[in-house]
C-alpha positions, 0 to 999 in steps of 0.5 A: 411481578406486576402486570405493568412489568410483564407487559414491558417484558412482553413488549421487549420480547416482541421488539427483539423478535421483530428485529430478528425477523426483519434481519432474517428476512433481509439476510434471506433476500440478500442470499437470494441475490448473492448466492446465485453467484458461484462461491464457497458454501456460506453458514449463518453468522460466520459466512465463508470466514470458516475457511480461515479458521485454524489457519496461521497468518502466513496461510491466509494468502494461500487460502484466498489464492486457492479459492480464487483459482477454484472460482476464476473471474468472479465469485462471492464470499460472506465476511460474517454477515456482509456479502462481497463479490470478488473479481479477477478478470480485466473486463470486470475490473474495468466496469468497476474502476474505470469511471468516477461512479464507484470511487468509494473504497470498501469498508475495510478502509474505515479501520484506517480512519482514526489514523488517516482521517479523510485523506486521499486514500479514504475520502470520497465524493467532492472532498476526494475530488478537491483534495486530489486536484490540490495534491496532484501538482506536488508530484510534478516532474520538477518536484520528483527531480528534487526527490531523486537526491533523497533517494540516492543518499538513502540508498547509498547509506543502505548499501553501506549497512549491507557491505559487512554482509557481502562476501561472507558466504552467508545470506542476509535478510535484506528486507529490514534494510530496505524497510528502514531506507524506505522509511527514511526516504518517505519521512524526508520527502513527505515531511522534510524531516530526517528520522534516521531509521537506518542508523537509529530507528529502534530508539525513535518513538515516531518510527516505532509508532508508525510500525505499531499502527501498521501491525495493529491494523493488520491484527484487526484486519484478520479478526472479523470480530474486531471489525466491530468498533465496540469490540475493537475499542475494548480489545487488548489492542486498543490501548496500544493503538491509542498510544501509537496514534497519539505519538504519530499525530502529535509528531505530524502536527508539530512538524506542520506547525513548524513548516507553517511558521517557516512558510510565514517567515519566508513570506515576510522576507525572513530566513527560510530555514524551518525550525526543528520540532520541539524536543526532538533529535531529528535532523532537518533537510535543508533547501528541499521542499517536501510534500508538506511544504508543497501542500501548504504552499498550494493551500495558500492560494485555495485555502481548502485545507485545515491543519487537520486536513493537511495532517491527514494527507501527510499521514496518508502519504506516509502510510501509502509510500513506505511499506509498498515501496519496501515490498516492491524493491524487495521483490525485484531484487529477489527476482533479479537474484534468481535470474542472473542473466537478466541481472547481468543485462540490467547491470550492463544498462546501468553502466552504459547510462551511469558509467563505471564510477560507483560514486556518481549519483543517479539523476532523474534523467539517468533513472528514466534511461534505465528502461530494462530496469523499469521493465524488471520492476514492472514485471516484479509488480505483476508477479508480486503487486504491492497491494494484491487485493483492494476494494470498492463499494458500488454506488449503482447496480451493475451486471457482471458475468450475467449476475445482478450486483446491487448498489452498496456491494463491496467488490474486491479486486484481486490484482494478483490474479488479474495479473495472471490471466493467460490471455494477456500474460502467457506462461504467467508465472514466468519472470519475463521483463520483455512483456513490457516492451512497447510492442508486447504491451501496447495492445494489452487490455488497459485493466490487465495490469493494475499494480497502482490501481487504475481509472480516476482513483489510481495511485497518485504517487506511482511515478514517485514509487517507480523512481524510488525503486529504480534508484534503490535497486540500481544502487544495490546492483552497482555495489553487489552481485546478487544470488538468492537464498530461496527459490520461488517455491520456497519464498512464501507470501504474507498477505498483510494488506501489502504483499510481503515476503514471509521471513524476509528476502535472503540474498547472497551479496558479492561485492563488485569492488 
């Protein structure tokens, strides 16, 4: 070996040692800060992730739950080499999300970038502010009113699919029925297309691709080594992910081209019925403006969004508005099935507002009058928030519970545990819709109940979600009396970004006809 080669190897070893030493010093300094915060013991490289080793997917939620109860209010974890602070006290949540300072989402959301780009869920800074301002009018009262027809039609179809399972003495898993209805609703309201997920979704490539992307996101989320892009892009999931991504993006882009062409035709005084996407078999919603149409119209005045920007926002709406409402509807039906006295009261309210004619559709005015049902939905979202945990990245240093938390720290917010604070929700595990009577909630801490987050980055679609859930749940209750096939203790939770019921929701259906 020549002297030059030896010198080169020596230099490489020195550089590698210097990099390692620098990393160790940085890790030691971080440890001095974060390890003052209570939390489970951390080990080199794996951090506190060892608590998940050997656990099945459905056990992960309960590991997090137990850890949070062991370290209430605030604790720290190490996700591999990355420190995170987790909070579950309303006062601390307010410090983090009440202002416009800490609006950047946690790094977990970067896993969605290939799918959603810089849509409203994942964007930050001035881009987020501009897009939020442009999108907000699309959730105006009058727009939501027109969406109620879509909710009603798809809820009626779902009930028709459930009818063969009524009066059989055997419980049916209602979760897949709700998921298909919610997908039909979101496709029609977001893009103005009918994908017919309830009648033929298994053969629909777009529907399947959306489900595939959701599954693969979760596969990555629970495997820390796949958080590294280099490893993820070479994993056994990468090819499937790329194929599903191509399908979803291709379809959304085609719909955008069609809707833009239709908008141009209307501007020219030509017929306003948009053409169908090339080569697909989807129906088309007539005379209704979808989220996409409204976004395109709003953009005509401001010209802030490119076609890819529009695609990212539509895909974001699809992602945020499907699984969350599916879970929300499922949990409220489960809880009403467990509490027949409350279920009877809700049914009486529905009859008092809508009358005894089961064929009468529920209007937005009707849905707004269903105040007890709304309280039931809110209480279900308290016990089972659709998004149990979400994260922010601090843009400035803050103090929490006497601990210094540096800028750049990921702060995880445990909505599931915030909602169980006995100071604000006595006997917190009990289902009690009257917690949300005005006299019982008006003095409550504003950040003690955060199923749609809170502050400037709260969920822009929360009114949409509540109306959809009220529409579907009221339609189910008008058709069936419900009884649960499981107790609360038997119905376990799967935390896959969304708080899903493990193995679905088993209900006995008794026809009201």
